[in-house]
C-alpha positions as a Markdown table, in Angstrom:
| # | Residue | x | y | z |
|---|---|---|---|---|
| 1 | Met | -0.1 | -0.1 | 0.5 |
| 2 | Arg | 1.3 | 3.3 | -1.0 |
| 3 | Lys | 2.6 | 5.7 | 1.7 |
| 4 | Arg | 1.6 | 8.5 | -0.1 |
| 5 | Phe | -1.2 | 10.2 | 1.9 |
| 6 | Val | -4.6 | 11.8 | 0.6 |
| 7 | Arg | -4.1 | 14.3 | -1.8 |
| 8 | Leu | -6.9 | 16.9 | -0.9 |
| 9 | Ala | -6.2 | 19.2 | -3.5 |
| 10 | Leu | -9.4 | 18.3 | -5.4 |
| 11 | Leu | -11.6 | 19.4 | -2.9 |
| 12 | Cys | -10.3 | 23.0 | -3.2 |
| 13 | Gly | -11.5 | 22.4 | -6.6 |
| 14 | Ala | -7.6 | 22.8 | -7.7 |
| 15 | Val | -7.9 | 20.8 | -9.8 |
| 16 | Leu | -8.5 | 21.5 | -13.7 |
| 17 | Pro | -11.6 | 19.9 | -15.8 |
| 18 | Gly | -10.1 | 17.0 | -18.0 |
| 19 | Ala | -7.2 | 16.4 | -15.1 |
| 20 | Gly | -8.1 | 12.6 | -14.4 |
| 21 | Thr | -11.7 | 11.2 | -13.2 |
| 22 | Ala | -11.9 | 10.1 | -9.5 |
| 23 | Ala | -12.9 | 6.5 | -9.2 |
| 24 | Cys | -14.7 | 6.8 | -5.8 |
| 25 | Pro | -18.0 | 5.1 | -5.1 |
| 26 | Ser | -21.4 | 6.9 | -6.3 |
| 27 | Pro | -23.7 | 8.4 | -4.0 |
| 28 | Ala | -26.1 | 5.3 | -4.8 |
| 29 | Ala | -23.5 | 2.5 | -3.8 |
| 30 | Gly | -23.8 | 3.7 | -0.4 |
| 31 | Phe | -21.2 | 4.9 | 2.6 |
| 32 | Glu | -20.0 | 1.6 | 3.6 |
| 33 | Ala | -19.3 | 0.7 | -0.3 |
| 34 | Val | -15.3 | 1.2 | -0.5 |
| 35 | Pro | -14.0 | -1.4 | -2.9 |
| 36 | Gly | -10.9 | -1.0 | -4.5 |
| 37 | Leu | -9.8 | 2.0 | -2.0 |
| 38 | Asp | -6.8 | 2.3 | -0.4 |
| 39 | Val | -7.4 | 3.2 | 3.3 |
| 40 | His | -5.2 | 5.3 | 5.8 |
| 41 | Gly | -5.3 | 5.5 | 9.5 |
| 42 | Val | -5.9 | 9.5 | 10.8 |
| 43 | Ala | -4.9 | 9.8 | 14.6 |
| 44 | Val | -7.9 | 12.3 | 15.1 |
| 45 | Glu | -11.6 | 11.9 | 16.5 |
| 46 | Leu | -14.0 | 13.7 | 14.3 |
| 47 | Ser | -16.9 | 12.5 | 16.0 |
| 48 | Gly | -17.0 | 16.3 | 17.4 |
| 49 | Ala | -16.0 | 19.7 | 16.3 |
| 50 | Arg | -12.1 | 20.0 | 16.7 |
| 51 | Val | -9.5 | 22.6 | 15.7 |
| 52 | Leu | -6.7 | 20.7 | 13.8 |
| 53 | Leu | -3.3 | 21.7 | 11.8 |
| 54 | Gly | -4.0 | 23.4 | 8.2 |
| 55 | Gln | -1.9 | 23.2 | 5.7 |
| 56 | Asp | -0.5 | 26.6 | 5.8 |
| 57 | Gly | -0.5 | 26.7 | 9.7 |
| 58 | Ser | -3.6 | 28.2 | 10.0 |
| 59 | Arg | -6.0 | 26.3 | 12.8 |
| 60 | Val | -9.2 | 24.7 | 10.9 |
| 61 | Asp | -12.1 | 24.4 | 13.0 |
| 62 | Thr | -14.4 | 20.9 | 11.6 |
| 63 | Ala | -17.8 | 22.4 | 13.1 |
| 64 | Gly | -20.0 | 22.8 | 10.0 |
| 65 | Ala | -19.6 | 21.4 | 6.4 |
| 66 | Pro | -16.9 | 19.6 | 4.8 |
| 67 | Ile | -17.5 | 21.3 | 1.7 |
| 68 | Thr | -19.2 | 24.8 | 1.0 |
| 69 | Val | -19.0 | 27.0 | -1.3 |
| 70 | Arg | -17.3 | 30.1 | -1.4 |
| 71 | Pro | -19.3 | 33.0 | -1.9 |
| 72 | Asp | -17.3 | 35.1 | -4.5 |
| 73 | Gly | -16.8 | 35.6 | -8.2 |
| 74 | Asp | -14.2 | 32.2 | -8.1 |
| 75 | Leu | -17.0 | 30.0 | -6.2 |
| 76 | Gln | -14.5 | 27.6 | -4.8 |
| 77 | Leu | -15.0 | 25.4 | -2.9 |
| 78 | Thr | -13.6 | 25.3 | 0.3 |
| 79 | Gly | -14.4 | 23.9 | 3.9 |
| 80 | Trp | -12.3 | 22.1 | 7.1 |
| 81 | Ala | -11.7 | 18.6 | 4.9 |
| 82 | Ala | -10.1 | 20.8 | 2.0 |
| 83 | Arg | -7.8 | 22.8 | 4.8 |
| 84 | Val | -6.5 | 20.0 | 7.2 |
| 85 | Asp | -3.0 | 19.1 | 7.2 |
| 86 | Trp | -4.0 | 15.2 | 7.2 |
| 87 | Arg | -0.5 | 14.2 | 6.8 |
| 88 | Ala | -0.1 | 15.4 | 10.5 |
| 89 | Tyr | -2.2 | 13.1 | 12.1 |
| 90 | Ala | -1.4 | 9.9 | 10.1 |
| 91 | Ser | -2.0 | 6.6 | 11.8 |
| 92 | Pro | 0.2 | 3.6 | 10.8 |
| 93 | Asp | -2.6 | 1.2 | 13.0 |
| 94 | Ile | -5.9 | 0.9 | 11.0 |
| 95 | Asp | -7.3 | -1.3 | 13.3 |
| 96 | Thr | -7.4 | 1.2 | 16.3 |
| 97 | Ala | -7.1 | 4.8 | 14.1 |
| 98 | Pro | -11.1 | 6.9 | 14.8 |
| 99 | Thr | -11.1 | 8.0 | 11.6 |
| 100 | Leu | -10.2 | 6.1 | 8.6 |
| 101 | Ala | -9.6 | 8.1 | 5.3 |
| 102 | Tyr | -10.1 | 6.0 | 2.0 |
| 103 | Arg | -8.9 | 6.8 | -1.3 |
| 104 | Asp | -9.0 | 6.1 | -5.2 |
| 105 | Ala | -5.9 | 4.9 | -6.6 |
| 106 | Asp | -4.9 | 8.4 | -7.8 |
| 107 | Gly | -4.6 | 9.6 | -3.9 |
| 108 | Thr | -8.0 | 11.0 | -4.3 |
| 109 | Leu | -10.3 | 11.5 | -1.0 |
| 110 | Cys | -13.3 | 9.4 | -1.3 |
| 111 | Arg | -14.5 | 8.6 | 2.6 |
| 112 | Leu | -13.5 | 9.7 | 6.1 |
| 113 | Ala | -15.2 | 7.1 | 8.5 |
| 114 | Arg | -15.4 | 8.0 | 11.8 |
| 115 | Trp | -14.9 | 5.3 | 14.3 |
| 116 | Thr | -15.9 | 5.0 | 18.6 |
| 117 | Trp | -15.7 | 2.4 | 21.2 |
| 118 | Val | -19.1 | 1.2 | 22.6 |
| 119 | Arg | -18.5 | -1.2 | 26.1 |
| 120 | Gly | -15.4 | -2.1 | 24.3 |
| 121 | Glu | -16.5 | -2.7 | 21.0 |
| 122 | Arg | -15.1 | -0.2 | 17.7 |
| 123 | Leu | -18.5 | 0.5 | 16.1 |
| 124 | Arg | -18.9 | 2.3 | 12.9 |
| 125 | Asp | -19.8 | 5.9 | 14.3 |
| 126 | Gly | -20.1 | 7.8 | 10.7 |
| 127 | Gly | -18.4 | 9.9 | 8.3 |
| 128 | Trp | -18.5 | 11.9 | 5.3 |
| 129 | Ala | -18.4 | 10.7 | 1.1 |
| 130 | Phe | -17.4 | 12.7 | -1.5 |
| 131 | Phe | -18.0 | 13.1 | -5.0 |
| 132 | Tyr | -16.7 | 14.2 | -8.3 |
| 133 | Asp | -18.0 | 14.7 | -11.7 |
| 134 | Ala | -16.7 | 12.9 | -14.8 |
| 135 | Ala | -13.7 | 15.6 | -15.1 |
| 136 | Gly | -12.8 | 14.8 | -11.8 |
| 137 | Arg | -14.3 | 17.8 | -10.4 |
| 138 | Pro | -16.1 | 17.6 | -6.6 |
| 139 | Ser | -20.0 | 17.5 | -7.4 |
| 140 | Gly | -21.0 | 17.4 | -3.8 |
| 141 | Tyr | -20.9 | 15.4 | -0.6 |
| 142 | Ala | -23.0 | 13.4 | 2.1 |
| 143 | Ala | -22.4 | 13.0 | 5.8 |
| 144 | Tyr | -23.6 | 10.1 | 8.0 |
| 145 | Asp | -24.4 | 9.2 | 11.7 |
| 146 | Ala | -25.1 | 6.4 | 13.6 |
| 147 | Arg | -27.3 | 5.7 | 16.8 |
| 148 | Phe | -25.9 | 3.3 | 18.8 |
| 149 | Gly | -28.4 | 1.0 | 21.7 |
| 150 | Lys | -27.5 | -1.9 | 23.6 |
| 151 | Gly | -23.6 | -1.9 | 22.2 |
| 152 | Arg | -24.5 | -2.9 | 18.9 |
| 153 | Gln | -24.0 | -1.5 | 15.5 |
| 154 | Ala | -26.3 | 0.6 | 14.3 |
| 155 | Ala | -27.0 | 1.7 | 10.9 |
| 156 | Leu | -25.7 | 4.7 | 9.4 |
| 157 | Gln | -28.1 | 7.2 | 8.3 |
| 158 | Arg | -27.7 | 10.2 | 6.3 |
| 159 | Ser | -27.5 | 13.3 | 7.9 |
| 160 | Asp | -26.2 | 15.7 | 5.5 |
| 161 | Ala | -25.7 | 16.4 | 1.8 |
| 162 | Ala | -25.1 | 19.0 | -1.1 |
| 163 | Cys | -24.4 | 18.2 | -5.3 |
| 164 | Leu | -22.9 | 20.9 | -7.4 |
| 165 | Leu | -24.3 | 21.2 | -10.4 |
| 166 | Arg | -22.0 | 22.9 | -13.5 |
| 167 | Asp | -22.6 | 24.6 | -17.2 |
| 168 | Ala | -20.7 | 23.1 | -19.8 |
| 169 | Ala | -17.6 | 25.8 | -19.2 |
| 170 | Gly | -17.0 | 24.1 | -15.7 |
| 171 | His | -19.2 | 27.0 | -13.6 |
| 172 | Val | -20.9 | 26.0 | -10.7 |
| 173 | Thr | -24.7 | 27.2 | -11.5 |
| 174 | Arg | -26.3 | 25.2 | -8.6 |
| 175 | Phe | -25.9 | 24.1 | -5.0 |
| 176 | Val | -28.5 | 21.9 | -4.1 |
| 177 | Pro | -29.1 | 20.4 | 0.0 |
| 178 | Ala | -29.1 | 16.7 | -1.3 |
| 179 | Val | -27.0 | 13.6 | -3.2 |
| 180 | Cys | -27.1 | 14.5 | -6.8 |
| 181 | Gly | -30.1 | 13.7 | -8.5 |
| 182 | Glu | -32.2 | 13.3 | -5.4 |
| 183 | Ala | -34.8 | 15.7 | -5.2 |
| 184 | Ala | -34.5 | 18.9 | -2.3 |
| 185 | Asp | -36.8 | 21.4 | -0.6 |
| 186 | Gly | -34.4 | 24.1 | -2.0 |
| 187 | Asp | -31.2 | 25.4 | -3.5 |
| 188 | Val | -28.8 | 28.5 | -4.4 |
| 189 | Arg | -28.8 | 29.5 | -8.0 |
| 190 | Tyr | -25.8 | 31.3 | -9.6 |
| 191 | Val | -26.5 | 33.6 | -12.3 |
| 192 | Arg | -23.7 | 34.1 | -15.2 |
| 193 | Asp | -23.5 | 36.5 | -17.9 |
| 194 | Glu | -22.6 | 35.1 | -21.2 |
| 195 | Ala | -19.1 | 35.5 | -20.6 |
| 196 | Gly | -19.3 | 33.7 | -17.2 |
| 197 | Thr | -19.2 | 36.7 | -14.6 |
| 198 | Leu | -21.1 | 36.0 | -12.3 |
| 199 | Leu | -24.2 | 38.3 | -11.2 |
| 200 | Arg | -26.3 | 36.7 | -8.4 |
| 201 | Ala | -26.8 | 33.8 | -6.3 |
| 202 | Ile | -30.3 | 33.2 | -5.6 |
| 203 | Asp | -31.3 | 31.5 | -2.5 |
| 204 | His | -34.0 | 28.7 | -2.3 |
| 205 | Arg | -33.7 | 26.9 | 0.9 |
| 206 | Pro | -35.1 | 25.6 | 2.9 |
| 207 | Thr | -38.8 | 25.9 | 1.2 |
| 208 | Gly | -38.3 | 26.2 | -2.2 |
| 209 | Gln | -39.3 | 29.6 | -2.5 |
| 210 | Ala | -36.6 | 32.3 | -3.6 |
| 211 | His | -35.6 | 34.7 | -0.2 |
| 212 | Thr | -32.5 | 36.1 | -0.9 |
| 213 | Val | -30.6 | 37.6 | -4.0 |
| 214 | Val | -26.6 | 38.0 | -3.4 |
| 215 | Glu | -25.7 | 40.5 | -6.4 |
| 216 | Phe | -21.8 | 40.5 | -7.1 |
| 217 | Gly | -19.5 | 43.4 | -9.2 |
| 218 | Ser | -17.7 | 43.3 | -12.0 |
| 219 | Asp | -15.0 | 42.4 | -9.6 |
| 220 | Gly | -16.2 | 39.3 | -8.2 |
| 221 | Lys | -17.3 | 41.0 | -4.8 |
| 222 | Gln | -20.2 | 41.2 | -3.0 |
| 223 | Lys | -22.4 | 43.7 | -4.5 |
| 224 | Arg | -26.1 | 44.0 | -2.7 |
| 225 | Arg | -28.0 | 41.9 | -0.8 |
| 226 | Leu | -31.8 | 41.9 | -1.3 |
| 227 | Thr | -34.4 | 39.8 | 1.4 |
| 228 | Leu | -37.7 | 39.5 | 2.3 |
| 229 | Ala | -38.3 | 41.5 | 4.8 |
| 230 | Ser | -40.0 | 38.4 | 6.7 |
| 231 | Val | -36.5 | 36.3 | 6.5 |
| 232 | Arg | -34.8 | 39.2 | 8.6 |
| 233 | Gly | -37.3 | 40.0 | 10.9 |
| 234 | Val | -37.8 | 43.2 | 10.2 |
| 235 | Met | -40.4 | 45.6 | 10.6 |
| 236 | Val | -42.6 | 46.6 | 7.6 |
| 237 | Ser | -44.8 | 50.1 | 7.2 |
| 238 | Gly | -47.8 | 48.5 | 6.4 |
| 239 | Gln | -48.9 | 44.7 | 5.4 |
| 240 | Gly | -47.2 | 42.3 | 3.0 |
| 241 | Asn | -43.4 | 41.1 | 2.6 |
| 242 | Pro | -41.9 | 43.1 | 0.3 |
| 243 | Ala | -38.0 | 42.9 | -0.7 |
| 244 | Phe | -35.8 | 44.9 | -0.3 |
| 245 | Val | -32.0 | 45.7 | -0.4 |
| 246 | Met | -30.2 | 45.4 | 2.6 |
| 247 | Pro | -28.2 | 48.2 | 4.2 |
| 248 | Gly | -24.7 | 48.0 | 5.1 |
| 249 | Gln | -23.5 | 47.7 | 8.6 |
| 250 | Thr | -25.6 | 49.4 | 11.0 |
| 251 | Arg | -27.1 | 49.3 | 14.3 |
| 252 | Glu | -30.0 | 51.4 | 13.7 |
| 253 | Arg | -33.8 | 49.2 | 13.8 |
| 254 | Val | -34.8 | 49.1 | 10.5 |
| 255 | Met | -38.7 | 49.6 | 8.7 |
| 256 | Val | -39.1 | 48.8 | 5.2 |
| 257 | Trp | -41.2 | 51.5 | 3.3 |
| 258 | Gln | -43.6 | 50.1 | 1.0 |
| 259 | Glu | -43.0 | 51.8 | -2.5 |
| 260 | Glu | -46.3 | 51.0 | -3.5 |
| 261 | Gly | -47.9 | 52.5 | -0.7 |
| 262 | Gly | -50.0 | 51.6 | 2.4 |
| 263 | Asn | -47.5 | 52.4 | 5.1 |
| 264 | Ala | -49.3 | 52.4 | 8.2 |
| 265 | Val | -47.9 | 51.7 | 11.9 |
| 266 | Glu | -49.7 | 50.9 | 14.8 |
| 267 | Thr | -48.2 | 52.8 | 18.2 |
| 268 | Gly | -51.1 | 52.0 | 20.3 |
| 269 | Ile | -50.8 | 55.8 | 21.9 |
| 270 | Pro | -53.3 | 57.7 | 20.3 |
| 271 | Gln | -52.0 | 61.3 | 19.6 |
| 272 | Glu | -48.5 | 61.0 | 19.5 |
| 273 | Pro | -46.7 | 63.3 | 17.3 |
| 274 | Trp | -44.3 | 61.4 | 14.6 |
| 275 | Arg | -41.9 | 62.7 | 12.2 |
| 276 | Ile | -40.0 | 61.5 | 9.3 |
| 277 | Val | -36.4 | 63.2 | 8.9 |
| 278 | Arg | -33.6 | 63.1 | 7.0 |
| 279 | Leu | -30.1 | 63.0 | 8.6 |
| 280 | Asp | -28.3 | 66.7 | 7.7 |
| 281 | Ala | -24.7 | 66.4 | 6.4 |
| 282 | Gly | -22.0 | 65.8 | 8.6 |
| 283 | Phe | -23.8 | 63.8 | 10.9 |
| 284 | Ala | -22.9 | 60.1 | 11.0 |
| 285 | Gln | -26.0 | 57.5 | 11.3 |
| 286 | Asp | -24.7 | 55.7 | 14.0 |
| 287 | Asp | -23.4 | 58.3 | 16.2 |
| 288 | Pro | -24.9 | 56.9 | 19.8 |
| 289 | Gly | -24.9 | 60.8 | 20.8 |
| 290 | Ala | -27.6 | 61.9 | 18.3 |
| 291 | Gln | -30.2 | 58.9 | 18.3 |
| 292 | Ser | -33.2 | 61.3 | 19.8 |
| 293 | Trp | -35.3 | 63.8 | 17.3 |
| 294 | Asp | -33.3 | 67.3 | 17.3 |
| 295 | Pro | -34.2 | 69.7 | 14.8 |
| 296 | Ala | -30.4 | 71.0 | 14.6 |
| 297 | Trp | -29.0 | 68.3 | 13.1 |
| 298 | Gln | -32.6 | 66.7 | 11.6 |
| 299 | Thr | -35.0 | 68.1 | 8.4 |
| 300 | Val | -38.5 | 66.9 | 8.8 |
| 301 | Ile | -39.8 | 65.3 | 5.7 |
| 302 | Val | -43.4 | 64.7 | 6.9 |
| 303 | Ser | -44.6 | 64.6 | 10.3 |
| 304 | Gly | -48.7 | 64.4 | 12.2 |
| 305 | Ala | -49.8 | 62.8 | 15.0 |
| 306 | Ser | -51.2 | 59.4 | 15.7 |
| 307 | Asp | -54.9 | 58.9 | 15.3 |
| 308 | Ala | -57.3 | 57.9 | 18.4 |
| 309 | Thr | -56.6 | 54.6 | 18.1 |
| 310 | Gly | -52.7 | 55.0 | 17.6 |
| 311 | Arg | -52.0 | 54.5 | 14.2 |
| 312 | Ile | -50.0 | 56.7 | 11.9 |
| 313 | Arg | -50.6 | 56.5 | 8.5 |
| 314 | Pro | -49.2 | 59.1 | 6.3 |
| 315 | Asp | -51.7 | 60.2 | 3.4 |
| 316 | Pro | -50.4 | 60.1 | -0.5 |
| 317 | Val | -48.4 | 63.3 | -0.6 |
| 318 | Ala | -46.7 | 62.7 | 2.0 |
| 319 | Ser | -45.9 | 58.8 | 1.2 |
| 320 | Arg | -44.3 | 60.2 | -2.2 |
| 321 | Gln | -42.2 | 62.7 | -0.5 |
| 322 | Val | -40.7 | 59.9 | 1.7 |
| 323 | Ser | -40.1 | 57.9 | -1.5 |
| 324 | Asp | -38.6 | 60.6 | -2.9 |
| 325 | Ala | -36.4 | 61.3 | 0.1 |
| 326 | Leu | -35.6 | 57.7 | 0.1 |
| 327 | Arg | -34.1 | 57.2 | -3.4 |
| 328 | Glu | -32.1 | 61.1 | -3.1 |
| 329 | His | -30.5 | 60.3 | 0.7 |
| 330 | Pro | -29.9 | 56.5 | 0.9 |
| 331 | Gly | -29.8 | 55.3 | 4.5 |
| 332 | Arg | -30.1 | 59.0 | 6.2 |
| 333 | Val | -33.9 | 58.7 | 6.7 |
| 334 | Phe | -35.6 | 58.0 | 9.9 |
| 335 | Trp | -39.0 | 57.3 | 11.4 |
| 336 | Tyr | -39.5 | 58.6 | 14.8 |
| 337 | Val | -43.0 | 57.1 | 15.9 |
| 338 | Asp | -42.3 | 59.1 | 19.1 |
| 339 | Gly | -39.9 | 61.7 | 20.5 |
| 340 | Ser | -36.7 | 58.7 | 20.8 |
| 341 | Thr | -37.9 | 55.8 | 19.1 |
| 342 | Arg | -36.9 | 55.8 | 15.5 |
| 343 | Phe | -36.0 | 53.4 | 12.5 |
| 344 | Leu | -33.6 | 53.8 | 9.5 |
| 345 | Leu | -36.3 | 53.2 | 6.4 |
| 346 | Val | -35.2 | 51.6 | 3.5 |
| 347 | Pro | -37.4 | 51.3 | 0.3 |
| 348 | Ser | -39.5 | 48.3 | -0.6 |
| 349 | Leu | -38.6 | 46.5 | -4.4 |
| 350 | Ala | -41.5 | 46.8 | -6.7 |
| 351 | Pro | -43.0 | 43.0 | -7.0 |
| 352 | Gln | -42.1 | 43.3 | -10.7 |
| 353 | Val | -38.7 | 44.4 | -10.1 |
| 354 | Trp | -38.3 | 41.4 | -7.5 |
| 355 | Ala | -39.6 | 38.9 | -10.0 |
| 356 | Ala | -36.6 | 39.9 | -12.4 |
| 357 | Cys | -33.8 | 39.5 | -9.9 |
| 358 | Val | -35.3 | 36.2 | -8.6 |
| 359 | Asp | -36.1 | 34.8 | -12.7 |
| 360 | Ala | -32.2 | 32.9 | -12.7 |
| 361 | Glu | -33.1 | 32.9 | -16.5 |
| 362 | Asn | -32.4 | 36.8 | -16.1 |
| 363 | Val | -28.5 | 37.7 | -17.1 |
| 364 | Ala | -29.7 | 40.9 | -17.6 |
| 365 | Pro | -26.6 | 43.0 | -15.1 |
| 366 | Gly | -29.0 | 45.2 | -13.8 |
| 367 | Ala | -32.0 | 42.6 | -12.8 |
| 368 | Cys | -32.6 | 43.7 | -9.7 |
| 369 | Ala | -32.4 | 47.8 | -10.5 |
| 370 | Pro | -35.8 | 49.8 | -10.2 |
| 371 | Ala | -36.4 | 50.3 | -14.7 |
| 372 | Glu | -35.1 | 53.9 | -14.1 |
| 373 | Arg | -31.8 | 52.9 | -12.1 |
| 374 | Arg | -30.6 | 50.2 | -14.7 |
């Protein structure tokens, strides 16, 4: 048996398409099917989260999925299994090692199997199976766990899985939280233009409904995050579940202002004065000493008082003024529902804009922008 240890470059996406085809068992074969694979002992237990030595000398936390998709323009695979320096944990005794690594004839990692001792008997505790496409590129993984009863070996149950789908050029187009070929309750879809540039990622997990979109710039970096109000637990001025653009880092409470109208807030306090204001130039949004209403550094856009039931409902003229201010001064418009309680207002996306944004077939660079801003 060769002494060469598991080659993990494939898990990082470092092997080019066509460099070779991994001979790992298919997902249909099950976790315990390891015919023709070389086995190596690993002298570290992986039944719980550990901090291990990385290939670059860093500390690697084994919590979470062994393979994930990094949300940037390259969409290279990352995760703890690809980053650990497994050579540092090689064990010559496969009969007592708490972890076994199975690889094919080319050194590609196919399985990581966990073992444990129960009442003096060594039992399989679970592990991970890694899968590759015809070009030898990572196409997914499956995680398995076992429950033991009376010290007997229990059947392994799949506890997690992921599948990567690519286009003809090798770009990742979907990340599915299931074994390839099986139905899933949602996925992440990556939208690219004809040149292969990543435009946005659309998250449908776990319900199958699109709820979050990440836009990318031409440099491959995240530009904006758009989401439904219910996903972030954000207040809405009125009814419904509109989509909006997440503001940058802020400590402010956020409220979605509905561009389509129908804005209202229930305060429960009759005849309570309220104001929607714009911060004047020179004042920071997150200044901890400037949280209360102060005419010295805020300009009133509209104001009024709650009705006899404690409800605030700006009229159509006032609503248009607020919408205009949100477009002209993004991130600097606040609604004081009383003298000290305020919300950072962010405009909602029109339903037709959100529909275009979550359409994975729409490869327009400005799919998530209102028509007048494209």
